[in-house]
C-alpha positions as CSV (number, residue, x, y, z in Angstrom):
1,M,0.1,-0.6,0.1
2,R,3.0,2.6,1.2
3,L,4.4,1.6,-2.4
4,L,1.0,2.2,-4.1
5,F,0.8,5.5,-2.4
6,S,4.5,6.7,-3.1
7,M,3.9,5.7,-7.1
8,F,0.6,7.9,-7.2
9,F,2.6,10.8,-5.0
10,L,5.6,10.7,-7.5
11,L,3.2,10.3,-11.1
12,L,1.0,12.9,-9.3
13,T,4.3,15.7,-8.6
14,N,5.7,14.9,-12.1
15,A,2.5,16.1,-14.0
16,L,1.8,19.0,-12.1
17,Y,5.4,20.2,-12.9
18,A,5.3,18.9,-16.6
19,A,2.3,21.0,-17.1
20,E,3.0,24.3,-19.8
21,T,1.9,27.7,-18.4
22,M,3.6,29.1,-21.3
23,K,1.2,27.9,-24.4
24,W,2.7,28.8,-27.3
25,E,1.1,29.7,-30.7
26,E,4.1,27.8,-32.3
27,K,7.4,27.3,-32.1
28,E,8.7,26.8,-35.4
29,Y,8.8,29.2,-38.5
30,D,9.5,28.8,-41.5
31,F,10.5,31.6,-44.0
32,G,10.9,29.6,-46.8
33,K,13.1,31.4,-49.8
34,V,14.5,34.6,-48.6
35,E,16.5,36.7,-51.3
36,L,20.0,37.8,-50.2
37,G,20.3,41.1,-49.3
38,S,16.8,42.4,-48.8
39,G,18.0,43.1,-45.1
40,P,16.9,40.7,-41.8
41,V,13.7,39.1,-41.5
42,Y,11.3,39.2,-38.9
43,H,9.0,36.9,-36.6
44,H,7.0,37.5,-34.0
45,F,6.3,33.8,-31.6
46,V,3.2,34.4,-29.7
47,F,2.3,33.1,-26.1
48,K,-0.5,32.8,-23.9
49,N,0.6,32.8,-19.9
50,E,-1.9,29.9,-19.5
51,G,-0.6,29.8,-15.6
52,K,-1.6,31.0,-12.3
53,E,0.7,33.8,-11.5
54,P,2.4,36.4,-14.0
55,L,5.5,35.4,-15.8
56,L,8.7,36.5,-16.9
57,I,11.0,36.0,-19.8
58,K,14.5,36.4,-17.6
59,D,16.3,36.3,-21.4
60,V,16.3,35.2,-25.1
61,V,19.7,33.4,-26.2
62,A,20.5,32.7,-29.1
63,T,23.1,30.4,-31.1
64,C,25.0,32.8,-33.2
65,G,25.5,35.9,-34.3
66,C,23.2,36.5,-36.9
67,V,20.1,36.3,-34.8
68,S,18.8,38.2,-32.2
69,A,15.9,38.8,-30.2
70,G,13.2,41.2,-28.4
71,W,10.7,40.2,-26.3
72,T,8.0,41.2,-24.0
73,K,9.8,42.4,-21.0
74,T,7.2,43.5,-18.5
75,P,5.5,40.7,-16.6
76,V,3.3,38.9,-18.3
77,A,-0.2,38.5,-16.5
78,V,-2.6,35.5,-16.5
79,G,-4.5,35.2,-19.5
80,D,-2.5,37.7,-21.5
81,T,-0.2,36.9,-24.3
82,G,3.8,38.2,-24.8
83,S,5.9,38.0,-27.5
84,V,9.5,36.9,-28.9
85,C,10.6,38.4,-31.7
86,V,13.7,36.6,-33.5
87,R,15.2,38.5,-36.2
88,Y,17.6,36.8,-38.8
89,K,20.4,38.6,-40.9
90,N,20.0,36.7,-44.0
91,N,23.5,37.9,-45.5
92,V,25.1,34.5,-46.8
93,S,23.1,32.2,-49.1
94,G,21.8,28.7,-48.3
95,T,19.9,27.3,-46.1
96,F,19.6,28.6,-42.6
97,H,18.2,27.0,-39.0
98,K,18.7,28.6,-36.2
99,T,17.2,28.6,-32.6
100,V,16.3,31.1,-29.7
101,K,15.7,29.7,-26.0
102,V,13.7,31.2,-23.8
103,I,14.3,31.1,-20.7
104,S,11.3,32.4,-18.1
105,T,9.7,32.0,-14.7
106,A,7.0,29.3,-16.4
107,K,6.8,26.2,-15.0
108,G,7.4,23.2,-16.9
109,S,9.1,26.2,-19.5
110,K,12.3,27.1,-18.1
111,K,14.0,26.7,-21.0
112,V,11.7,26.8,-24.1
113,P,13.4,26.6,-28.0
114,L,12.2,28.4,-31.1
115,V,13.3,27.6,-33.7
116,I,13.1,29.6,-37.4
117,K,14.3,28.0,-40.6
118,G,14.3,29.1,-44.2
119,E,16.8,29.3,-47.8
120,T,18.6,32.9,-48.4
121,V,18.9,32.7,-52.1
122,K,20.8,35.1,-54.3
123,K,18.6,37.4,-56.5
């Protein structure tokens, strides 16, 4: 009986911590073909706070210098939305697949990877 109770408690605890409070509309975006030299391209990743308390994005970490990001800097209230805007400098021809990691106070969403991809083509 004790073992059964322990297993139930463990499963319940894992389920509670696995629940995402940051619900993303999408976590990957494909730009398709982008013309080389046409300037940077941007995409806004939008999320909704489905938790029980305000959440805050602490940082967004890019994988390389060709990617940068801006994000909602103020706490996002329960039920409200926020966003992360990812910018890619399309100054090299060829395919690209870049990731930024969103670090927040949301339960179950400590480091969320967001992906942009596409192909930079010559004029």
